[in-house]
N, C-alpha and C positions, 0 to 999 in steps of 0.2 A: 074481623076488624083489628083484633090486637094484632094479628100477623101482619096485616097492612101497614099499620101504625109503626112496627118495628122496621119493616122495609124502608118506610119513609124517613124514619130516624136515622137509619144506616147510611142513605143517600145523602141526607143533610150533613152528616159528620164528614163523609167523604168529600163533599164538596168544601167544606171549611178547611180540611187538610190540605186539598189541592190548592186552594186559594192562598194558604199559608206559605206552602212550598214554592209557589210562583213569586210570592212577594219576596221570599228569601233569595231566590235566584236573581231577581231584579236588582236587589241590594247588593250582592256580590259583584254584579256587573258594575254598578255605580261606584263601589270602593275601587275596582280595578281601574275604571276610568279616571278616578281621582289620583292614583299612583302614577299616572303616566304624565309626565311633566314636559310641557312644551319648551323647546330650547332653540336657540338660533345658532348656527355655526358661521364660521368664516374661515377662509383660507389663511395659512400662516405667510405674512408677508416677511420679506428680507430687506434689511437696511445695510447700505455700505457706509462704513465709518473707520476712522482711524482708530487702530487698537490701543486700549489702555492697560497699564500694568498698575495694579494696586500693591503697595508694600508699606512697612512701618520701619522705623529706625530712631536713633538718637541724635539730638542735636550736639553740634560741636563746632569748632572753628577749622579753617582751612589748613592751618599749620599748628601741630601740637609738637612739644619738646620736653625733654627732661635734661635740666641742667645739672652739670656735675663739674668737680674740680679735676683738672688733668693729673694732679699729683695728690698723694695721701697726706693726711695731717689731722690736726685737731681743728674743728670749725670754731672760729672766733666769734663770727656774728651771722645772722640771717636777718637782712633788714625789710623783708616784706612778709605779710601773712597772707593765709589763705583767702582767696577772693579779692585780694588787692590788686588794683591796676598799677602799671609801671610804663615808664617811658624808655625808648630806645636809647642806650648807653647809661642807663641807671645802674648804680651798683646794688647787687642784690644780696651778696653773701661773701664772706672772706674766710681764709684759714689762718692760723697763728703762723707767722713767718719767721720765727725765731730758728728753726731748724734750716729753713731755706737761705735765710741769711748767711748763717754759718757755712752752709755749703757754698755760696757765692763768695764768701770771703776767702775760704780754702782754695777755690778754683782760681781766684784772682792772685793769691800769693804764688800759686804754683805756676801761673802764667808769667808772673814777674821774674820768677826764678829761671824758667826756660828762656825767657827774653834776654837776660843777663848771660846766661851760658851760650846763647846764640851770638851775642856781641863779641864775647872772649873768643869763640870758635872762629869768627870772622877775621879777627886780629891775627890769630894763630895762623889761619890759612894764608893771609896775606904775606906772613912771615915764612911760609913753607914748612910750618911745624905741623898743622893739621892737614891732613889729606881732604880731597873734594868729597869723599864718601863720608868722613867724620862731619864736615860742615853741613852736608844734605841731612845726615841724621839728627844734627841738633836742630835745623830748620823744621824738620818734621816734628820734632818734639814740641817745637814752639807753636806749630800750627794746632796739635792736639790740645795744648793747653789752652789755646784761644777759642777752640770749639767747645771746650768743657765749660768755660765761661759763658759762651753763648747759650748753651743748653740750659744752665742754671737760670741765666737771665730769662729765657723763655718759660722755664716752669714757674718762675716767680711771677711772671704776668698772669699765668692761670691759677694762681692761688686765689684769684679774685673772679667772681662770676658777674658779668655785665650783661644787661639785657640786649639781644641782637634785634629786637624789633619791639614795638609797643605790643602790650598784652596783659594777661592777669595771672595770678597764681591759682591753680586748681588744686594742688596738694602740696604741702610743706612736709617733705620726707625726712629731712635731717633737722637736728637741732643743736643748738650751741653747745659746746663742750664734747660732743660726739667725736670720736675718731672714724674718719671714713677713709677708704682706699680710692684711689684714682679711678675715675670713671663711674663711681658709685653714684646714682641720682640723688640729688639734694632737694631740688624743686622740681615739680611737674607744671608747665605752663602752657598756655594757649596763646599764640600770637594773634593779635587783630589790631588792625590800624582803622577800621571802621565797621559799621553794622553790615556791609557787604561782605565780610569776611566769615559769617556765620553759614554753616552748610548742616544739611541733615543727611546723615548716612543711613543709607537702607539696603536691605539685603534682598537680592533676587535670585532666580534660578538661572542656570547656564542658557537655557533657552530665551529667557527673557532678556538676559544680559546681552545676548547677540543681536537682538531687536532694538536696543537702546542705544542711540547716539547722541554723542556730546552736542549739547545745544537743544534738545528735545525740551519741550515745554511741560511744565508739571504744575500741580496744585498740591499745597500742604496744609494740613490742620495740625495745629499743636494743641495737646489736651490742656495745656496750662492756659490757652486763650481760645476757648470754645466759641464757635460760632463765627470766627474769623478765618476766611479763606486767604492764604498767602500764595501769590504767584511765585514760581520758581523755574528754574532751568537746570539741566544736568551739567554739572560742572566737570567731573571727570569720573573715570569707570577704572576700577582697580583691573589688574592684569592677572591676578591669582585668586583663587577661592581662599575664603576664611577658613583657618585650620579647624577651628572650634565648630562653627555652624555648617560649613560646607557650602554657604551661599557666596555670592559675588557682591562686593560693595559698589554702590552707585552713590555719588555724592551730589546733592542738590543745593544750589546756591539760591538764597531766598530774598525777596525784596520785603524786608520786615518792616520798613517805615519807623514808625515811632514804638514798635514792639521792642521791649528790652527783655531778652530771653536769658536763659542759663544754661550752663553746660549740663547735658544729660537730659534734657526734656524731651518727652517722648512725642513723636510725630506720626501722622498718617499721611502717605503720598500717593497721588495719582499721576502717573507719567503717560504722556500722550506719545505714542511713537510714531515713526513716519510710515508704517505698515498699515494698508488698508485691509479691512476684514469685513465679510458679509455676514450678519447675524440676524437671527429672527426677531420681528417686533410684534408684539401683541398688544391689545387693549388693556387698559387697567382694569376693566370689569371682568376679565377673564381670570385675574389673578386670585387665588385663594390662600389663606394661612401664611402669609408673607412674614418670614422672621429674618430679618438682617437681608442677607442675598438669596435666602432659600424660600421657595414658594411652591405652589401646586397649581395644575390646571386639570380640567376634564376635557377629555377627547371622545368622540363617539366611537362605540364599539359595535360588533355584530350583534344582530337580534335585538335591536333598538336599545342596547345596553351602553354604559359609560366606562371609561377607564380613568383613574386618577394617576396623573404623570408628575413626578418632582422635577423642579427647575432650579437653575442657578441663574440669579440675574447678574447681567453685566452693568446696566445703567439705566437711567431714566431720561425721558425728555418731556415735553409739553404734551405730546399726543400718546405716546406708547412706552411699553417697557421693553428694553432690549435684553434678549435672553442669552446667556453665554453657552449653557449646556442643558439638554433634557428634550429638545424638540427636533433631534436628528431623525430624520425619515418620517416625520409627521406632517401631514398636509393640511389638517382641519383641526380647529379647536372650537370648544363651546364658549359663548360669550354672553349668554344671557341666562339667568335663574341658576348659575353655578351654586350659589349658596344653598340651594334646596336640593341638591344632588348628593347621592352617596354611590358606591360601587354597586349597589343592588338596585339602583334606581332604573325605570324604564322610561325612555324619552321619546318624544315625537317632535322632529324636526319641523320647525314653521320658518317661512319666509319673512 
């Protein structure tokens, strides 16, 4: 009896162990089933649109200038301050003209002397005392003296700085009492006759420069006025690269309206070129971890796997996200349950 009881006990234990093992197998299968994530995929569509170029730059006016005296001397007065507006023809700065007045008086006296000598030579020539050559030499001396007076008068005119156009002072470089040489800047100014004279200068690459045309439309956002999108057009393009940055300058004229800007404000521009391009367009639901223009999507891979692909976003519209780079040679993307995926996930494609 004891022997039979032991056999029955062994069979019972074996049955329990078999039952536990089967349950464990069923549990593993259940877990595997839970890790298989159902997803939907869709083909990558392409959208034709005008190419856009994004760049940044600083605000300035159409014309900038550095005013200086033609001749050297001591600065007598500077009649404007930094930031001050002025009108065309307004006197902005003067030199002390004591020295130039002395030069003018000296040149005038020399002219009067040669004028008398020429009159005397003319009379002597009539009396056949002077030769024609002597008379001509005296006339040449008179002409030289006259030109010397004209040169001093001209220089005296440029001992004063007058505004060539309406504008404002951006930098006061010289000060009263300083000795300056001719041509050394005294005032840095920006000419402006109205709000339409303001431009945003942005730098672009040579490839971007070649696709931009004068008159292309653009939009500008100034950091000083967040949330305000300003309409703009391409006003002109530089014909040479900037020596410092190596980029090419493009100037955008803006419709500022009531906005009153200042020189040097930072702005961001989006220029719409005339070149059409075909770019991938995907749903918003497919985008992951968007950070600025950078994001990710998942695409199906072999053996029911997935692959995470980095993207660069070009722009957005009401229906989809336009992709600049990242989806080359990719035909399908995952558009559902992307947030639950990682690169070790197993997927099941559903319709």
